[in-house]
Backbone as a printed PyTorch tensor [residue, N CA C, xyz], in Angstrom:
tensor([[[204.5620,  61.9820,  91.0530],
         [203.6530,  63.0770,  90.1620],
         [202.1890,  62.7860,  90.8250]],

        [[201.6230,  63.9440,  90.4870],
         [200.1820,  64.0570,  90.9600],
         [199.1220,  64.3170,  89.8810]],

        [[198.0370,  63.8030,  90.1220],
         [196.9590,  63.8400,  89.1360],
         [195.9470,  64.6660,  89.7570]],

        [[195.3720,  65.5810,  89.2320],
         [194.2380,  66.4130,  89.6540],
         [193.1470,  66.5550,  88.7470]],

        [[191.9170,  66.4700,  89.3270],
         [191.4230,  66.7450,  90.8460],
         [191.3000,  65.3630,  91.5400]],

        [[191.7620,  64.1440,  90.8740],
         [191.6060,  62.9810,  91.7290],
         [192.4270,  62.9000,  92.8800]],

        [[193.5980,  63.6150,  92.8370],
         [194.4020,  63.6540,  94.0010],
         [195.4320,  62.4230,  94.1430]],

        [[195.3400,  61.4080,  93.1350],
         [196.2900,  60.3860,  93.1980],
         [197.7470,  60.8990,  92.8680]],

        [[198.5300,  60.0550,  93.5140],
         [200.0830,  60.1280,  93.2560],
         [200.5560,  59.1220,  92.9240]],

        [[201.7130,  59.1540,  92.1810],
         [202.5200,  57.7420,  91.8050],
         [203.9010,  58.3500,  91.6310]],

        [[204.5580,  57.4040,  91.8860],
         [206.1000,  57.4380,  91.5830],
         [206.4460,  56.7950,  90.2770]],

        [[207.1480,  57.4770,  89.0940],
         [207.4590,  56.8760,  88.1510],
         [209.0240,  57.1220,  87.7010]],

        [[209.5700,  56.1370,  86.9980],
         [210.7550,  56.4060,  86.5680],
         [210.8810,  57.7280,  85.7060]],

        [[211.9100,  58.2920,  85.5700],
         [212.1200,  59.2030,  84.5530],
         [212.1500,  58.6780,  83.5120]],

        [[211.6050,  59.2790,  82.3310],
         [211.4870,  58.7980,  81.1520],
         [210.0510,  58.1840,  80.7230]],

        [[209.3800,  57.8080,  81.9050],
         [208.0760,  57.1620,  81.7260],
         [207.1040,  58.1330,  81.0070]],

        [[206.1450,  57.6490,  80.0780],
         [205.1470,  58.6060,  79.6940],
         [204.2560,  58.9470,  80.6950]],

        [[203.4580,  60.1170,  80.3290],
         [202.1440,  60.4760,  81.1440],
         [201.2780,  59.4340,  81.1950]],

        [[201.1850,  58.9780,  79.8490],
         [200.2250,  57.7250,  79.7950],
         [200.4830,  56.4060,  80.6800]],

        [[201.8620,  56.2250,  80.6650],
         [202.0300,  55.0690,  81.6020],
         [201.9320,  55.3840,  82.9180]],

        [[202.1670,  56.5520,  83.3860],
         [201.9850,  57.0710,  84.7750],
         [200.5750,  56.8560,  85.0980]],

        [[199.6590,  57.6050,  84.3050],
         [198.3520,  57.5550,  84.6850],
         [197.5930,  55.9240,  84.8900]],

        [[198.3590,  55.2270,  84.0260],
         [197.8730,  53.7080,  84.0830],
         [198.3900,  53.0790,  85.3100]],

        [[199.5520,  53.6490,  85.6790],
         [200.2510,  52.9030,  86.9090],
         [199.3300,  53.3930,  87.9660]],

        [[198.7050,  54.5890,  88.1260],
         [197.9500,  55.4660,  89.0580],
         [196.3420,  54.7360,  89.2350]],

        [[196.1910,  53.9530,  87.9540],
         [194.9000,  53.3610,  88.0240],
         [193.7070,  54.2830,  87.6300]],

        [[194.1820,  55.3610,  86.8880],
         [193.4400,  56.3710,  86.3370],
         [193.1910,  56.0110,  84.6640]],

        [[191.9530,  56.3210,  84.3400],
         [191.5750,  56.0850,  82.8990],
         [192.1500,  57.1710,  82.2180]],

        [[192.6980,  57.0980,  80.9430],
         [193.1520,  58.0780,  80.1120],
         [192.9100,  57.5490,  78.5180]],

        [[191.9430,  58.2230,  77.8370],
         [191.7470,  57.9070,  76.6310],
         [192.9780,  57.8090,  75.6940]],

        [[192.9570,  56.7900,  74.9680],
         [194.1980,  56.3540,  74.0750],
         [193.8220,  55.5450,  72.8520]],

        [[192.5080,  55.8630,  72.1490],
         [191.9950,  55.0040,  71.0840],
         [193.1380,  54.5740,  70.2540]],

        [[194.1440,  55.1370,  69.9580],
         [195.3180,  54.7030,  69.0550],
         [196.4870,  53.7990,  69.6960]],

        [[196.1510,  53.5600,  70.8400],
         [197.2180,  52.7490,  71.5110],
         [198.4220,  53.3420,  71.9390]],

        [[198.4770,  54.6990,  72.1250],
         [199.5330,  55.4010,  72.5150],
         [200.5020,  55.8430,  71.2960]],

        [[200.3120,  55.7830,  70.1690],
         [200.9000,  56.0790,  68.9380],
         [200.8170,  57.5560,  68.5140]],

        [[200.3540,  58.4040,  69.2180],
         [200.1580,  59.8810,  68.8400],
         [199.3130,  60.0120,  67.6030]],

        [[198.2750,  59.2780,  67.4460],
         [197.4190,  59.4710,  66.1260],
         [196.1160,  60.0960,  66.4950]],

        [[195.4240,  59.5920,  67.5750],
         [194.1540,  60.0820,  68.0440],
         [193.7830,  61.4190,  68.8010]],

        [[194.9160,  61.8090,  69.3420],
         [195.1190,  63.0070,  70.2940],
         [193.8340,  63.1480,  71.2180]],

        [[193.5200,  62.0800,  71.8310],
         [192.5520,  61.8600,  73.0630],
         [193.4250,  61.9390,  74.3420]],

        [[194.6670,  61.8100,  74.3400],
         [195.1540,  61.5560,  75.6270],
         [195.6030,  63.0210,  76.2780]],

        [[194.9190,  64.2070,  75.5870],
         [195.6650,  65.4060,  75.8320],
         [195.3300,  65.6810,  77.5900]],

        [[196.3110,  66.2640,  78.1810],
         [196.3220,  66.5330,  79.4270],
         [196.9200,  68.1050,  79.5010]],

        [[196.5570,  68.6370,  80.7000],
         [197.0460,  69.8510,  81.2150],
         [197.9530,  70.0410,  82.3610]],

        [[199.1410,  70.6690,  81.7530],
         [200.3820,  70.4240,  82.6920],
         [199.9250,  71.6130,  83.8120]],

        [[200.0410,  71.3340,  85.1860],
         [199.8000,  72.2620,  86.2970],
         [201.0730,  72.7770,  86.9320]],

        [[202.2640,  72.0850,  86.4480],
         [203.4230,  72.3970,  87.0460],
         [204.3350,  73.0730,  86.0920]],

        [[205.4800,  73.4000,  86.1970],
         [206.4930,  73.7120,  85.4080],
         [206.6860,  73.1220,  84.0320]],

        [[206.8000,  73.7990,  83.0520],
         [207.1400,  72.9750,  81.5530],
         [208.2940,  71.9360,  81.6110]],

        [[209.4360,  72.5500,  82.5180],
         [210.5020,  71.8020,  82.2320],
         [210.3430,  70.2710,  82.9370]],

        [[209.4230,  70.0660,  83.7290],
         [209.0610,  68.8280,  84.1550],
         [208.8540,  67.7520,  83.0240]],

        [[208.5440,  68.0950,  81.8470],
         [208.2160,  67.1720,  80.9450],
         [209.0260,  67.2870,  79.7470]],

        [[209.3560,  66.2400,  78.7660],
         [210.2020,  66.2380,  77.6860],
         [209.6720,  67.3320,  76.6650]],

        [[210.5970,  67.8910,  75.9060],
         [209.9680,  68.8610,  74.7860],
         [208.9600,  68.1040,  73.9950]],

        [[208.3560,  69.1380,  73.4640],
         [207.2850,  68.6580,  72.4710],
         [208.0850,  68.4670,  71.1490]],

        [[207.7860,  67.3980,  70.7040],
         [208.4610,  66.7510,  69.3880],
         [207.5730,  66.9990,  68.1460]],

        [[207.9060,  67.1780,  66.9960],
         [207.1110,  67.5110,  65.7470],
         [206.0290,  66.3410,  65.6120]],

        [[206.0550,  65.1500,  66.0240],
         [204.9960,  64.1870,  65.8120],
         [203.8380,  64.5500,  66.7280]],

        [[204.1710,  64.9030,  67.8620],
         [203.1920,  65.3640,  68.9230],
         [202.5320,  66.5420,  68.3080]],

        [[203.0870,  67.5890,  68.0160],
         [202.6970,  68.8510,  67.4420],
         [201.6460,  68.5700,  66.4070]],

        [[202.2670,  67.7250,  65.2450],
         [201.1290,  67.4230,  64.0140],
         [199.9000,  66.8890,  64.8900]],

        [[200.0760,  65.7930,  65.7410],
         [198.7800,  65.2910,  66.1860],
         [197.7760,  65.8400,  66.8130]],

        [[198.5220,  66.9930,  67.5760],
         [197.6660,  67.9980,  68.2040],
         [196.7600,  68.8380,  67.1980]],

        [[197.4690,  69.4340,  66.3640],
         [196.8770,  70.3480,  65.1540],
         [195.8650,  69.4120,  64.5450]],

        [[196.0840,  68.2370,  64.0660],
         [195.2130,  67.3100,  63.3860],
         [193.9270,  67.1080,  64.0820]],

        [[194.1380,  66.8430,  65.5460],
         [193.0190,  66.4650,  66.2450],
         [192.2430,  67.4230,  67.1000]],

        [[192.7760,  68.7530,  66.9030],
         [192.3560,  70.0930,  67.4920],
         [192.6520,  69.9020,  69.0180]],

        [[193.7610,  69.5470,  69.4240],
         [194.0780,  69.4070,  70.6300],
         [194.5800,  70.9230,  70.9550]],

        [[194.1100,  71.4670,  72.2440],
         [194.7160,  72.7520,  72.6060],
         [196.0700,  72.8790,  72.7460]],

        [[196.6660,  73.9510,  72.2840],
         [198.3150,  74.2950,  72.1620],
         [198.7900,  73.7880,  73.6680]],

        [[198.0910,  74.4040,  74.7070],
         [198.7830,  74.5410,  75.8450],
         [198.8800,  72.7800,  76.4130]],

        [[198.0450,  71.9150,  75.9670],
         [198.0270,  70.5450,  76.3330],
         [198.9990,  69.7080,  75.7220]],

        [[199.2830,  68.6090,  76.4920],
         [200.4190,  67.6620,  75.8460],
         [199.6460,  66.3750,  75.7630]],

        [[200.1890,  65.7930,  74.8140],
         [199.6070,  64.3210,  74.6890],
         [200.4890,  63.3300,  75.6320]],

        [[199.5650,  62.7330,  76.4390],
         [200.1760,  61.9230,  77.5470],
         [201.0550,  60.6550,  76.9630]],

        [[200.6770,  60.2950,  75.8340],
         [201.2630,  59.0650,  75.2460],
         [202.9560,  59.6640,  74.6380]],

        [[203.0160,  60.9170,  74.5620],
         [204.3230,  61.2770,  74.0550],
         [205.1620,  62.2210,  74.8590]],

        [[204.5850,  62.6230,  76.0290],
         [205.2230,  63.6120,  76.8810],
         [205.8020,  62.5060,  77.9670]],

        [[207.1120,  62.7670,  78.1610],
         [208.0350,  61.9430,  78.9500],
         [208.2290,  62.5980,  80.4660]],

        [[208.1080,  62.1370,  81.3890],
         [208.1510,  62.7320,  82.8580],
         [209.8600,  62.8620,  83.1760]],

        [[210.1630,  64.2520,  83.4920],
         [211.4210,  64.3370,  83.6010],
         [211.6130,  64.6440,  85.3250]],

        [[210.6310,  65.2050,  85.9290],
         [210.7200,  65.4230,  87.2190],
         [209.3810,  65.3890,  87.8810]],

        [[209.2410,  65.8630,  89.0410],
         [207.9120,  65.7360,  89.9160],
         [206.9070,  66.7100,  88.9720]],

        [[205.8900,  66.3100,  89.1030],
         [204.8340,  67.3470,  88.3390],
         [203.3760,  66.8040,  88.4530]],

        [[202.6410,  67.7880,  88.1410],
         [201.1660,  67.5340,  88.3510],
         [200.3510,  67.9800,  87.1650]],

        [[199.2320,  67.0880,  86.7450],
         [198.5170,  67.3330,  85.7000],
         [197.0440,  66.9750,  85.9770]],

        [[196.4210,  67.3790,  84.8060],
         [194.8630,  67.4260,  84.9690],
         [194.3040,  67.1610,  83.5820]],

        [[193.1490,  66.4210,  83.6440],
         [192.3150,  66.3930,  82.4420],
         [190.6900,  66.5410,  82.9740]],

        [[190.0120,  66.8980,  81.9900],
         [188.6850,  67.2860,  82.2890],
         [187.9740,  66.1070,  83.0470]],

        [[188.1800,  64.7880,  82.9770],
         [187.2900,  63.6490,  83.1430],
         [188.0140,  62.9300,  84.6840]],

        [[188.8350,  63.4880,  85.1980],
         [189.3590,  62.8980,  86.3610],
         [188.5390,  63.3860,  87.5300]]])
């Protein structure tokens, strides 16, 4: 998977979260709640096909609404990698 605009790439096992992948790539990704889908700070924008990630579950949707995360973003702590993909966030 690739992180833009940093250009960093990392190979992760299918089922790993985007948060785990970002940490493996050495990229900072906000997660004040420790990855429990509470704070909504780990929102990322998918630059690849949607089927590259697990489906959004109700807990993620609630956290996004509660924390005013844009509907098109995914919470990195909840989105699991299914295939090769590319994501971005405003601070990389």
